[in-house]
VOKEVO-788338 format. One record per residue (C-alpha): residue number from 1; x, y, z. Coordinates in nm, 2 decimals. Layout:
<pados>
 num      X      Y      Z
 NUM      X      Y      Z
...
</pados>
This chain:
<pados>
 num      X      Y      Z
   1  -0.55  -3.88   1.28
   2  -0.51  -3.47   1.23
   3  -0.22  -3.56   1.01
   4  -0.45  -3.84   0.83
   5  -0.72  -3.56   0.79
   6  -0.46  -3.34   0.65
   7  -0.29  -3.54   0.39
   8  -0.68  -3.65   0.29
   9  -0.75  -3.25   0.25
  10  -0.43  -3.21   0.07
  11  -0.47  -3.51  -0.19
  12  -0.82  -3.42  -0.25
  13  -0.84  -2.98  -0.24
  14  -0.43  -2.96  -0.39
  15  -0.47  -3.21  -0.69
  16  -0.45  -3.11  -1.07
  17  -0.81  -3.20  -1.15
  18  -0.89  -2.88  -0.90
  19  -0.64  -2.61  -1.07
  20  -0.64  -2.40  -1.35
  21  -0.31  -2.40  -1.60
  22  -0.17  -2.07  -1.65
  23   0.09  -1.97  -1.87
  24   0.25  -1.61  -1.99
  25   0.53  -1.58  -2.20
  26   0.67  -1.65  -2.58
  27   0.81  -1.96  -2.48
  28   0.77  -2.23  -2.69
  29   0.38  -2.39  -2.66
  30   0.47  -2.73  -2.78
  31   0.77  -2.73  -2.48
  32   0.56  -2.60  -2.28
  33   0.29  -2.87  -2.31
  34   0.55  -3.12  -2.31
  35   0.63  -3.00  -1.98
  36   0.29  -2.95  -1.81
  37   0.22  -3.29  -1.96
  38   0.49  -3.48  -1.81
  39   0.40  -3.30  -1.46
  40   0.04  -3.38  -1.49
  41   0.14  -3.75  -1.59
  42   0.31  -3.80  -1.19
  43  -0.06  -3.74  -1.05
  44  -0.24  -4.05  -0.95
  45  -0.67  -3.98  -1.03
  46  -0.80  -3.82  -0.77
  47  -1.16  -3.74  -0.55
  48  -1.29  -3.43  -0.73
  49  -1.31  -3.14  -0.49
  50  -1.65  -3.01  -0.72
  51  -1.93  -3.10  -0.46
  52  -1.75  -2.84  -0.23
  53  -1.81  -2.55  -0.51
  54  -1.90  -2.27  -0.36
  55  -2.34  -2.18  -0.44
  56  -2.47  -1.88  -0.48
  57  -2.62  -1.74  -0.19
  58  -3.05  -1.65  -0.28
  59  -3.15  -1.28  -0.26
  60  -3.29  -1.17   0.05
  61  -3.64  -1.06   0.05
  62  -3.59  -0.73   0.27
  63  -3.30  -0.58   0.43
  64  -3.13  -0.65   0.74
  65  -2.99  -0.45   1.00
  66  -2.74  -0.58   1.22
  67  -2.58  -0.38   1.52
  68  -2.30  -0.52   1.73
  69  -1.96  -0.39   1.95
  70  -1.60  -0.34   1.88
  71  -1.32  -0.26   2.12
  72  -1.26   0.12   2.12
  73  -0.94   0.28   2.34
  74  -1.02   0.47   2.59
  75  -0.89   0.77   2.48
  76  -1.15   1.02   2.31
  77  -1.50   1.07   2.26
  78  -1.69   0.67   2.19
  79  -2.01   0.88   2.12
  80  -1.84   1.00   1.79
  81  -1.63   0.65   1.67
  82  -1.97   0.46   1.53
  83  -1.93   0.26   1.23
  84  -2.20   0.24   0.95
  85  -2.15   0.01   0.67
  86  -2.43  -0.06   0.42
  87  -2.45  -0.32   0.14
  88  -2.60  -0.48  -0.18
  89  -2.53  -0.83  -0.30
  90  -2.62  -0.73  -0.67
  91  -2.78  -1.07  -0.82
  92  -2.77  -1.41  -0.80
  93  -2.75  -1.52  -1.20
  94  -2.42  -1.42  -1.40
  95  -2.39  -1.05  -1.53
  96  -2.29  -1.01  -1.91
  97  -1.96  -0.86  -2.01
  98  -2.11  -0.54  -2.12
  99  -2.35  -0.51  -1.82
 100  -2.02  -0.56  -1.57
 101  -1.83  -0.30  -1.77
 102  -2.14  -0.04  -1.65
 103  -2.16  -0.10  -1.32
 104  -1.74  -0.08  -1.31
 105  -1.80   0.25  -1.47
 106  -2.12   0.35  -1.26
 107  -1.89   0.32  -0.98
 108  -1.66   0.52  -1.06
 109  -1.93   0.80  -1.15
 110  -2.04   0.77  -0.77
 111  -1.75   0.72  -0.57
 112  -1.46   0.75  -0.86
 113  -1.29   1.05  -0.67
 114  -1.38   1.27  -0.38
 115  -1.61   1.53  -0.67
 116  -1.84   1.24  -0.71
 117  -2.14   1.28  -0.63
 118  -2.22   1.02  -0.40
 119  -1.88   1.05  -0.20
 120  -1.95   1.41  -0.21
 121  -2.29   1.42  -0.03
 122  -2.14   1.20   0.23
 123  -1.88   1.41   0.31
 124  -2.01   1.68   0.29
 125  -2.30   1.64   0.49
 126  -2.06   1.62   0.82
 127  -2.25   1.28   0.92
 128  -1.86   1.07   0.96
 129  -1.52   1.18   0.91
 130  -1.43   0.93   0.62
 131  -1.57   0.68   0.39
 132  -1.43   0.34   0.43
 133  -1.40  -0.04   0.18
 134  -1.64   0.16  -0.04
 135  -1.77   0.05  -0.37
 136  -1.79  -0.25  -0.66
 137  -1.65  -0.55  -0.57
 138  -1.67  -0.78  -0.87
 139  -1.40  -1.03  -0.82
 140  -1.65  -1.30  -0.71
 141  -1.93  -1.47  -0.82
 142  -2.21  -1.26  -0.71
 143  -2.08  -0.86  -0.73
 144  -2.13  -0.71  -0.41
 145  -2.19  -0.29  -0.32
 146  -2.10  -0.12  -0.07
 147  -2.04   0.17   0.13
 148  -1.87   0.26   0.46
 149  -1.86   0.53   0.72
 150  -1.66   0.56   1.02
 151  -1.66   0.83   1.30
 152  -2.01   0.88   1.29
 153  -2.18   1.00   1.61
 154  -2.41   0.74   1.80
 155  -2.75   0.97   1.71
 156  -2.67   0.99   1.35
 157  -2.62   0.63   1.24
 158  -2.93   0.58   1.07
 159  -2.92   0.89   0.89
 160  -2.59   0.79   0.70
 161  -2.84   0.50   0.58
 162  -3.13   0.77   0.48
 163  -2.87   1.04   0.29
 164  -2.69   0.69   0.09
 165  -3.06   0.62  -0.05
 166  -3.20   1.00  -0.11
 167  -2.86   1.07  -0.26
 168  -2.89   0.73  -0.48
 169  -3.30   0.84  -0.56
 170  -3.15   1.15  -0.68
 171  -2.91   1.05  -0.93
 172  -3.14   0.78  -1.07
 173  -3.35   1.12  -1.12
 174  -3.07   1.37  -1.28
 175  -2.90   1.16  -1.40
 176  -2.50   1.22  -1.44
 177  -2.40   1.49  -1.68
 178  -2.19   1.44  -1.99
 179  -1.81   1.57  -1.89
 180  -1.90   1.35  -1.58
 181  -1.97   1.03  -1.80
 182  -1.69   1.12  -1.99
 183  -1.44   1.13  -1.77
 184  -1.53   0.80  -1.61
 185  -1.47   0.61  -1.89
 186  -1.20   0.79  -2.05
 187  -1.03   0.67  -1.68
 188  -1.19   0.30  -1.69
 189  -1.02   0.25  -2.03
 190  -0.74   0.44  -1.98
 191  -0.67   0.16  -1.73
 192  -0.80  -0.12  -1.92
 193  -0.56   0.00  -2.22
 194  -0.25   0.10  -2.01
 195  -0.27  -0.25  -1.80
 196  -0.02  -0.05  -1.57
 197   0.07  -0.37  -1.28
 198   0.30  -0.15  -1.06
 199   0.56  -0.36  -0.93
 200   0.30  -0.69  -0.99
 201   0.39  -0.89  -1.30
 202   0.20  -0.84  -1.58
 203   0.11  -1.23  -1.72
 204   0.05  -1.28  -1.28
 205  -0.23  -0.98  -1.34
 206  -0.43  -1.12  -1.59
 207  -0.41  -1.46  -1.45
 208  -0.58  -1.28  -1.10
 209  -0.86  -1.11  -1.38
 210  -0.93  -1.45  -1.56
 211  -0.94  -1.65  -1.26
 212  -1.23  -1.44  -1.09
 213  -1.46  -1.58  -1.35
 214  -1.24  -1.94  -1.39
 215  -1.33  -2.05  -1.09
 216  -1.65  -2.03  -1.11
 217  -1.70  -2.24  -1.44
 218  -1.73  -1.85  -1.64
 219  -1.48  -1.79  -1.94
 220  -1.12  -1.69  -1.82
 221  -1.06  -1.50  -2.12
 222  -1.34  -1.26  -2.11
 223  -1.25  -1.05  -1.79
 224  -0.99  -0.96  -2.11
 225  -1.20  -0.92  -2.39
 226  -1.28  -0.53  -2.30
 227  -1.31  -0.40  -2.65
 228  -1.65  -0.52  -2.79
 229  -1.79  -0.44  -2.48
 230  -1.71  -0.08  -2.44
 231  -1.77   0.04  -2.78
 232  -2.15  -0.14  -2.74
 233  -2.16   0.04  -2.41
 234  -2.04   0.37  -2.56
 235  -2.36   0.31  -2.83
 236  -2.61   0.26  -2.61
 237  -2.52   0.56  -2.43
 238  -2.51   0.79  -2.80
 239  -2.86   0.62  -2.84
 240  -3.04   0.62  -2.48
 241  -2.85   0.86  -2.30
 242  -2.68   0.91  -1.97
 243  -3.01   0.83  -1.78
 244  -3.09   0.62  -2.02
 245  -2.80   0.32  -1.96
 246  -2.73   0.45  -1.57
 247  -3.04   0.48  -1.43
 248  -3.22   0.13  -1.47
 249  -2.90   0.01  -1.34
 250  -2.93   0.22  -0.99
 251  -3.26   0.14  -0.96
 252  -3.25  -0.24  -1.08
 253  -2.90  -0.34  -0.87
 254  -2.94  -0.08  -0.57
 255  -3.26   0.08  -0.51
 256  -3.46  -0.18  -0.57
 257  -3.29  -0.46  -0.44
 258  -3.36  -0.62  -0.10
 259  -3.07  -0.77   0.02
 260  -2.92  -0.52   0.13
 261  -2.76  -0.53   0.52
 262  -2.71  -0.26   0.73
 263  -2.42  -0.32   0.97
 264  -2.31  -0.06   1.27
 265  -2.04  -0.11   1.48
 266  -2.10   0.06   1.85
 267  -1.77   0.17   2.00
 268  -1.69  -0.01   2.38
 269  -1.43   0.10   2.58
 270  -1.53  -0.26   2.75
 271  -1.48  -0.51   2.51
 272  -1.15  -0.60   2.51
 273  -1.11  -0.70   2.83
 274  -1.43  -0.87   2.88
 275  -1.30  -1.05   2.58
 276  -1.00  -1.13   2.74
 277  -1.13  -1.21   3.01
 278  -1.40  -1.48   2.83
 279  -1.07  -1.66   2.67
 280  -0.88  -1.69   2.98
 281  -1.23  -1.86   3.12
 282  -1.32  -2.08   2.87
 283  -0.90  -2.19   2.84
 284  -0.95  -2.23   3.25
 285  -1.23  -2.45   3.20
 286  -1.03  -2.69   2.91
 287  -0.73  -2.69   3.13
 288  -0.94  -2.83   3.44
 289  -1.12  -3.06   3.23
 290  -0.79  -3.25   3.14
 291  -0.65  -3.50   3.36
 292  -0.26  -3.50   3.41
 293  -0.13  -3.70   3.20
 294  -0.35  -3.50   2.92
 295  -0.12  -3.18   3.04
 296   0.14  -3.40   3.03
 297   0.09  -3.50   2.68
 298   0.02  -3.19   2.58
 299   0.33  -3.01   2.71
 300   0.51  -3.29   2.50
 301   0.37  -3.23   2.19
 302   0.45  -2.89   2.28
 303   0.76  -2.93   2.28
 304   0.77  -3.17   1.99
 305   0.67  -2.91   1.75
 306   0.87  -2.66   1.91
 307   1.19  -2.82   1.81
 308   1.02  -2.94   1.51
 309   0.97  -2.55   1.37
 310   1.32  -2.43   1.49
 311   1.50  -2.71   1.28
 312   1.66  -2.61   0.96
 313   1.53  -2.83   0.69
 314   1.82  -3.11   0.59
 315   2.01  -3.02   0.27
 316   1.87  -3.29   0.09
 317   1.47  -3.20   0.13
 318   1.65  -2.82   0.03
 319   1.83  -2.97  -0.29
 320   1.45  -3.09  -0.40
 321   1.36  -2.81  -0.42
 322   1.43  -2.66  -0.79
 323   1.75  -2.39  -0.82
 324   1.91  -2.18  -1.11
 325   2.26  -2.16  -1.13
 326   2.45  -1.82  -1.06
 327   2.58  -1.87  -1.42
 328   2.22  -1.80  -1.49
 329   2.20  -1.45  -1.36
 330   2.29  -1.14  -1.57
 331   2.64  -0.99  -1.50
 332   2.54  -0.64  -1.56
 333   2.21  -0.44  -1.39
 334   1.89  -0.33  -1.56
 335   2.00  -0.06  -1.83
 336   1.74   0.22  -1.85
 337   1.81   0.49  -2.15
 338   1.85   0.81  -1.96
 339   2.00   1.18  -2.18
 340   2.00   1.50  -1.91
 341   1.91   1.83  -2.07
 342   1.79   2.16  -1.97
 343   1.49   2.40  -2.02
 344   1.46   2.71  -1.89
 345   1.68   2.70  -1.59
 346   1.53   2.33  -1.57
 347   1.66   2.00  -1.51
 348   1.49   1.79  -1.81
 349   1.55   1.38  -1.80
 350   1.48   1.18  -2.07
 351   1.43   0.82  -2.11
 352   1.35   0.67  -2.46
 353   1.08   0.35  -2.39
 354   0.86   0.25  -2.55
 355   0.54   0.33  -2.36
 356   0.26   0.22  -2.62
 357   0.20   0.60  -2.71
 358   0.15   0.71  -2.30
 359   0.38   1.01  -2.17
 360   0.48   0.91  -1.80
 361   0.62   1.32  -1.60
 362   0.68   1.41  -1.31
 363   0.76   1.76  -1.19
 364   1.03   1.79  -0.85
 365   1.02   2.13  -0.68
 366   1.26   2.14  -0.43
 367   1.13   2.17  -0.09
 368   1.47   2.22   0.11
 369   1.31   2.58   0.12
 370   1.09   2.55   0.35
 371   1.07   2.63   0.75
 372   1.06   2.34   0.94
 373   0.70   2.50   1.10
 374   0.53   2.46   0.75
 375   0.62   2.14   0.70
 376   0.37   1.90   0.84
 377   0.12   2.05   0.70
 378   0.30   1.94   0.32
 379   0.05   1.62   0.28
 380  -0.24   1.85   0.32
 381  -0.11   2.10   0.11
 382  -0.03   1.81  -0.20
 383  -0.40   1.66  -0.13
 384  -0.58   2.01  -0.12
 385  -0.39   2.07  -0.49
 386  -0.60   1.77  -0.62
 387  -0.92   1.84  -0.44
 388  -1.02   2.13  -0.49
 389  -1.17   2.39  -0.75
 390  -1.02   2.72  -0.91
 391  -1.18   3.06  -0.95
 392  -1.29   2.92  -1.26
 393  -1.40   2.57  -1.25
 394  -1.55   2.43  -0.91
 395  -1.33   2.13  -0.76
 396  -1.59   1.87  -0.93
 397  -1.54   2.03  -1.30
 398  -1.16   2.02  -1.26
 399  -1.18   1.65  -1.13
 400  -1.34   1.59  -1.47
 401  -1.15   1.77  -1.69
 402  -0.88   1.58  -1.54
 403  -1.01   1.29  -1.58
 404  -1.11   1.32  -1.93
 405  -0.81   1.45  -2.09
 406  -0.56   1.22  -1.87
 407  -0.45   0.94  -1.74
 408  -0.42   1.03  -1.43
 409  -0.26   1.32  -1.16
 410  -0.15   1.27  -0.86
 411   0.11   1.51  -0.61
 412   0.32   1.37  -0.35
 413   0.64   1.41  -0.12
 414   0.97   1.24  -0.18
 415   1.25   1.23   0.04
 416   1.49   1.00   0.04
 417   1.89   1.00   0.22
 418   2.18   0.99   0.06
 419   2.51   0.80   0.17
 420   2.78   1.08   0.32
 421   2.55   1.32   0.36
 422   2.38   1.49   0.66
 423   2.13   1.64   0.52
 424   1.84   1.44   0.29
 425   1.67   1.54  -0.02
 426   1.31   1.66  -0.07
 427   1.08   1.75  -0.35
 428   0.75   1.81  -0.41
 429   0.67   1.56  -0.73
 430   0.36   1.59  -0.93
 431   0.28   1.28  -1.20
 432   0.12   1.24  -1.45
 433   0.04   1.06  -1.76
 434  -0.17   1.11  -2.11
 435  -0.16   0.98  -2.43
 436   0.03   1.15  -2.66
 437  -0.26   1.33  -2.84
 438  -0.31   1.47  -2.46
 439   0.05   1.67  -2.36
 440  -0.09   2.01  -2.45
 441  -0.41   1.97  -2.17
 442  -0.17   1.72  -1.98
 443   0.02   1.99  -1.87
 444  -0.19   2.28  -1.93
 445  -0.36   2.12  -1.62
 446  -0.06   1.98  -1.39
 447   0.00   2.42  -1.40
 448  -0.37   2.47  -1.28
 449  -0.34   2.23  -1.01
 450   0.00   2.39  -0.89
 451  -0.09   2.74  -0.93
 452  -0.46   2.82  -0.95
 453  -0.62   2.56  -0.66
 454  -0.80   2.80  -0.45
 455  -0.82   2.66  -0.06
 456  -1.15   2.59   0.08
 457  -1.20   2.61   0.41
 458  -1.49   2.37   0.50
 459  -1.32   2.10   0.20
 460  -1.01   2.14   0.38
 461  -1.14   2.08   0.69
 462  -1.30   1.75   0.57
 463  -0.95   1.64   0.49
 464  -0.82   1.68   0.79
 465  -1.10   1.51   0.96
 466  -1.07   1.25   0.69
 467  -0.66   1.20   0.70
 468  -0.72   1.23   1.08
 469  -0.93   0.88   1.07
 470  -0.71   0.71   0.83
 471  -0.43   0.81   1.05
 472  -0.58   0.65   1.33
 473  -0.72   0.36   1.09
 474  -0.32   0.29   1.04
 475  -0.17   0.26   1.38
 476  -0.42  -0.01   1.42
 477  -0.38  -0.20   1.10
 478   0.00  -0.09   0.96
 479   0.38  -0.22   1.07
 480   0.46   0.10   0.94
 481   0.40   0.30   1.20
 482   0.69   0.17   1.38
 483   0.92   0.15   1.14
 484   0.85   0.52   1.09
 485   0.93   0.66   1.42
 486   1.26   0.42   1.51
 487   1.34   0.59   1.15
 488   1.23   0.92   1.27
 489   1.54   0.91   1.55
 490   1.79   0.81   1.31
 491   1.85   1.08   1.05
 492   1.65   1.35   0.83
 493   1.47   1.08   0.60
 494   1.32   0.95   0.93
 495   1.23   1.29   1.10
 496   1.06   1.44   0.82
 497   0.86   1.11   0.77
 498   0.75   1.10   1.09
 499   0.61   1.47   1.03
 500   0.43   1.36   0.75
 501   0.32   1.03   0.79
 502   0.38   0.89   1.17
 503   0.23   0.92   1.50
 504   0.37   1.25   1.53
 505   0.16   1.35   1.24
 506  -0.16   1.20   1.39
 507  -0.08   1.39   1.73
 508  -0.06   1.78   1.44
 509  -0.37   1.65   1.29
 510  -0.53   1.63   1.61
 511  -0.39   1.99   1.72
 512  -0.47   2.11   1.33
 513  -0.80   2.05   1.36
 514  -0.93   2.25   1.60
 515  -0.69   2.54   1.50
 516  -0.90   2.52   1.08
 517  -1.19   2.62   1.32
 518  -1.04   2.89   1.52
 519  -0.82   3.07   1.29
 520  -0.86   2.96   0.89
 521  -0.64   3.27   0.78
 522  -0.38   3.18   0.96
 523  -0.37   2.80   0.85
 524  -0.47   2.93   0.49
 525  -0.15   3.19   0.47
 526   0.03   2.87   0.57
 527  -0.08   2.69   0.28
 528   0.01   3.03   0.05
 529   0.35   3.03   0.18
 530   0.46   2.64   0.12
 531   0.32   2.74  -0.21
 532   0.51   3.00  -0.27
 533   0.87   2.90  -0.07
 534   0.84   2.57  -0.32
 535   0.70   2.62  -0.67
 536   0.96   2.84  -0.82
 537   1.18   2.66  -1.12
 538   1.58   2.67  -1.00
 539   1.60   2.32  -0.91
 540   1.36   2.16  -1.06
 541   1.39   1.83  -1.21
 542   1.13   1.72  -1.49
 543   1.18   1.34  -1.57
 544   0.97   1.23  -1.89
 545   0.96   0.86  -2.05
 546   0.82   0.77  -2.39
 547   0.96   0.67  -2.71
 548   1.20   0.94  -2.89
 549   0.89   1.09  -3.10
 550   0.65   1.17  -2.81
 551   0.97   1.28  -2.60
 552   1.06   1.51  -2.87
 553   0.72   1.68  -2.88
 554   0.66   1.69  -2.54
 555   0.93   1.97  -2.47
 556   0.77   2.30  -2.58
 557   0.49   2.22  -2.38
 558   0.74   2.14  -2.04
 559   0.90   2.52  -2.18
 560   0.55   2.67  -2.14
 561   0.43   2.51  -1.82
 562   0.80   2.59  -1.65
 563   0.76   2.96  -1.81
 564   0.49   2.95  -1.54
 565   0.67   2.98  -1.27
 566   0.94   3.26  -1.06
 567   1.28   3.18  -1.17
 568   1.33   3.06  -0.81
 569   1.15   3.05  -0.52
 570   1.21   3.11  -0.11
 571   1.52   3.20  -0.01
 572   1.78   2.87  -0.04
 573   1.88   2.78   0.30
 574   1.88   2.45   0.50
 575   1.66   2.58   0.79
 576   1.59   2.27   0.98
 577   1.64   2.12   1.28
 578   1.54   1.81   1.31
 579   1.48   1.68   1.71
 580   1.33   1.33   1.77
 581   1.45   1.21   2.10
 582   1.63   0.81   2.06
 583   1.44   0.66   2.34
 584   1.32   0.30   2.35
 585   0.92   0.36   2.33
 586   0.61   0.17   2.38
 587   0.32   0.31   2.17
 588  -0.01   0.21   2.29
 589  -0.33   0.15   2.11
 590  -0.61  -0.12   2.21
 591  -0.51  -0.43   2.00
 592  -0.42  -0.82   2.10
 593  -0.11  -0.86   1.89
 594   0.18  -0.61   1.86
 595   0.44  -0.50   1.55
 596   0.77  -0.55   1.78
 597   1.12  -0.27   1.56
 598   1.46  -0.22   1.71
 599   1.67  -0.03   1.45
 600   2.06   0.18   1.41
 601   2.23   0.27   1.15
 602   2.53   0.11   1.14
 603   2.75   0.36   0.93
 604   2.77   0.50   1.30
 605   2.96   0.20   1.40
 606   3.17   0.24   1.07
 607   3.01   0.00   0.89
 608   3.17   0.04   0.52
 609   2.84  -0.03   0.25
 610   2.89  -0.38   0.09
 611   2.65  -0.53  -0.16
 612   2.65  -0.87   0.01
 613   2.45  -0.67   0.29
 614   2.14  -0.78   0.09
 615   2.22  -1.06   0.02
 616   2.26  -1.14   0.43
 617   1.95  -1.02   0.47
 618   1.71  -1.17   0.23
 619   1.94  -1.46   0.42
 620   1.81  -1.35   0.78
 621   1.50  -1.32   0.69
 622   1.40  -1.65   0.49
 623   1.59  -1.86   0.81
 624   1.64  -1.66   1.13
 625   1.33  -1.47   1.14
 626   1.09  -1.69   0.96
 627   1.17  -1.95   1.20
 628   1.23  -1.76   1.49
 629   0.97  -1.49   1.51
 630   0.71  -1.60   1.21
 631   0.68  -1.99   1.26
 632   0.79  -2.06   1.68
 633   0.69  -1.75   1.81
 634   0.40  -1.66   1.55
 635   0.37  -1.40   1.40
 636   0.21  -1.29   1.11
 637   0.55  -1.15   0.93
 638   0.88  -1.03   0.99
 639   1.14  -0.90   0.84
 640   1.53  -0.71   0.81
 641   1.58  -0.45   0.60
 642   1.91  -0.23   0.50
 643   1.89   0.10   0.36
 644   2.23   0.16   0.16
 645   2.14   0.55   0.18
 646   2.12   0.61   0.53
 647   2.26   0.33   0.64
 648   1.97   0.25   0.87
 649   1.93  -0.17   0.98
 650   1.58  -0.22   1.08
 651   1.44  -0.54   1.20
 652   1.04  -0.50   1.23
 653   0.75  -0.78   1.32
 654   0.38  -0.78   1.26
 655   0.08  -0.85   1.40
 656   0.34  -1.03   1.68
 657   0.20  -1.23   2.01
 658   0.49  -1.16   2.16
 659   0.72  -0.86   2.21
 660   1.05  -0.89   2.47
 661   1.03  -1.30   2.25
 662   1.13  -1.13   1.95
 663   1.38  -0.89   2.09
 664   1.57  -1.16   2.21
 665   1.58  -1.37   1.85
 666   1.62  -1.00   1.68
 667   1.98  -0.97   1.94
 668   1.99  -1.40   1.85
 669   2.06  -1.26   1.55
 670   2.45  -1.22   1.57
 671   2.51  -1.57   1.69
 672   2.31  -1.73   1.44
 673   2.54  -1.54   1.23
 674   2.87  -1.57   1.35
 675   2.82  -1.97   1.37
 676   2.64  -2.02   1.01
 677   2.72  -2.37   0.85
 678   2.61  -2.32   0.47
 679   2.62  -2.48   0.16
 680   2.64  -2.38  -0.18
 681   2.28  -2.44  -0.28
 682   2.17  -2.21   0.01
 683   2.38  -1.94  -0.05
 684   2.26  -1.91  -0.41
 685   1.93  -1.91  -0.31
 686   2.04  -1.62  -0.13
 687   2.22  -1.43  -0.38
 688   1.91  -1.49  -0.57
 689   1.70  -1.36  -0.36
 690   1.92  -1.02  -0.34
 691   1.90  -0.98  -0.70
 692   1.56  -1.03  -0.73
 693   1.49  -0.71  -0.55
 694   1.75  -0.52  -0.72
 695   1.58  -0.62  -1.07
 696   1.23  -0.62  -0.95
 697   0.98  -0.63  -1.20
 698   0.95  -0.26  -1.37
 699   0.72  -0.09  -1.62
 700   0.79   0.16  -1.83
 701   0.63   0.42  -1.63
 702   0.89   0.31  -1.29
 703   1.17   0.25  -1.57
 704   1.18   0.58  -1.57
 705   1.08   0.67  -1.25
 706   1.34   0.49  -1.08
 707   1.66   0.63  -1.32
 708   1.51   0.98  -1.19
 709   1.60   0.90  -0.82
 710   1.93   0.76  -0.91
 711   2.04   1.03  -1.09
 712   1.93   1.26  -0.79
 713   2.12   1.05  -0.55
 714   2.41   0.97  -0.74
 715   2.41   0.65  -0.80
 716   2.55   0.60  -1.12
 717   2.53   0.25  -1.37
 718   2.93   0.21  -1.25
 719   2.75   0.21  -0.89
 720   2.50   0.02  -0.93
 721   2.74  -0.24  -1.14
 722   3.03  -0.26  -0.83
 723   2.70  -0.38  -0.58
 724   2.60  -0.63  -0.80
 725   2.91  -0.73  -0.85
 726   2.95  -0.79  -0.49
 727   2.63  -0.93  -0.42
 728   2.71  -1.21  -0.70
 729   3.07  -1.24  -0.47
 730   2.90  -1.31  -0.17
 731   3.09  -1.54   0.05
 732   3.01  -1.79   0.34
 733   3.23  -1.62   0.58
 734   3.07  -1.25   0.41
 735   2.73  -1.40   0.68
 736   2.96  -1.48   0.95
 737   3.13  -1.15   0.95
 738   2.81  -0.94   0.96
 739   2.67  -1.10   1.32
 740   2.95  -0.87   1.44
 741   2.84  -0.58   1.26
 742   2.49  -0.68   1.40
 743   2.59  -0.64   1.74
 744   2.60  -0.25   1.75
 745   2.22  -0.30   1.66
 746   2.19  -0.53   1.96
 747   2.36  -0.34   2.18
 748   2.29   0.01   2.09
 749   1.95   0.00   1.83
 750   1.63   0.18   1.92
 751   1.28   0.02   2.01
 752   0.96   0.10   1.93
 753   0.67  -0.20   2.00
 754   0.31  -0.08   1.85
 755   0.14  -0.29   2.12
 756  -0.15  -0.29   2.38
 757  -0.12  -0.13   2.73
 758  -0.05  -0.41   2.93
 759   0.22  -0.58   2.72
 760   0.38  -0.29   2.74
 761   0.36  -0.33   3.08
 762   0.47  -0.64   3.11
 763   0.77  -0.54   2.95
 764   0.87  -0.27   3.17
 765   0.78  -0.54   3.48
 766   1.05  -0.77   3.37
 767   1.29  -0.50   3.21
 768   1.21  -0.19   3.42
 769   1.19   0.16   3.28
 770   1.30  -0.02   2.92
 771   0.97   0.13   2.75
 772   0.87   0.47   2.77
 773   0.49   0.49   2.75
 774   0.35   0.67   2.45
 775  -0.07   0.64   2.46
 776  -0.19   0.66   2.12
 777  -0.47   0.58   2.05
</pados>
């Protein structure tokens, strides 16, 4: 019966009559239509799924409030851990393109940056630690707007809502400055015209933008035609003024809108245990109601399912999936033009690539001179540079100036191991982009951000609280915490990552929060010490990506920018002593699922790098780990990964109901590979998967950045060619031999599990002393 229901569901909803077809590319449209016609003709007529369309929710006649509990850990004061979320459904009728565009820009005006008035008012109030999931959601038929705040005291939850409404009323009365509107419109327009989708293919991005309207009966191209609505909006602002355009939007869609819901979540340290007890009681009742025959049938069906899940698909089924051949793969890696030069003592890399009039730039400052005790402060140092003001401009003015004159400026840390070296490469990078006519402004603002920003106690205290709150959320929601912890025990790169992004960083933030209150001058001096130690011309790398004309025009501005910094900075001696004890750890958080990892450095075992390892990891991910940990084990995700630079081989699962069983499956990879029987088609698919990762989709800015990383790490085009040839020549025997290599991970790998106290205790009961318990939340 269940199979029949599933088949009927598939026939109804997965039929072409309920589909949308999208093409993007320069292929022949006639051939495209012929192919799709042949495909569609192969289907029989199907019952329409129209009756299942999503209906419109009528707007509430009055606001509503919901109060619920959430499971909280025992650590900390739960009285300060309330969450408040206020949201509106904006309409029950479709919006025109100009109004949607105006709402998008209004969203940027209110919440686009930490300097935006709505975000600034809430954060300056001290009512909570950080905002979350805030802003406009317009990818649904009825757009919604919401603001959430976490880390709110129990007696302050109502004040959050009151302050929000008060600030919105003030914005209606006072409006926004012309500079703020110019910055928001420039940011919005730059994003639309650049259409930078990162590593995501542009065709898919455009399809997803279109389908948000299309699936609800709208025009699929409306979301892509932004030029006319944008010009019309600019004309309205010029004629009606800023208040005349944006104040009515705030009143109509938010303040006068009764479809408002306020949700308050209250922390409850007993809720997790109560929920588990209730679930156990419910299951016990279900079992008590079953006969012996029912239980025997359930056991039989479960075993049958397990066998089906763990049985590989037969070769004839796999051959039914279309596949290219190896001759279709280009024999050479993607080439990115690079010219290496020098300006004012700094290395300058130029990438002559068409960028549609945009200059992309990175400036990398070596941080290996920094004292080890200052390293955990670097993430907050770089964030402060973009979220504080100068002597002549406050934070809001500087943020607006960046929005008006550039496509954005960011500052981040970059660290990487180098094959054959103990030390890691580590840089503080400032990254920016602007149109060709904005290059002078771009480099001037980069200089202002790095040299002139002044550290403010109140704002810095806010940043620490926000970052601590974000880190606590990451520990619960992201599997990367486990991988960062493991790699931190294996090499300098990982150790530094643990200082910047891991559990060690979370603990540092907790102590820093108190230190700022007790001795701000000392903290401020440490921030200045970072600036003086890092910002010098010696060892600097400037990376430029644009067409040749723009690159040439940028060089004088690069020279002026570099002149602002001293020839050298701090004493260039390697002073770090990375120590993170190598032990198996169980990181305790309040959770019902686990993140389970195991890792080791294969170079320590004498492994010599070969490109076939990338094929092997792809094959393991798509077969053994998929079948055992995801399908059979129930984890939402699982993969293995090999880092060529450091030699680290790592397994990691996400939202995993198991712990020791998953580790057993990791160890089982050894025998899986040793006894592997594999036909040519399956091997070819694994090679394709490896090449896909090697030739990952990159837009011009990403190509320039990747080329810079290759230069810094000494990865030549010849070395990339060698790796590619090794990938393409991978054999079944290579996979079998790698099973012996993974014995080192099995026998000597370090384990980190982010899990509940009960699951870690159960693991230690089964294997006494297996995990050192570290309470995180």
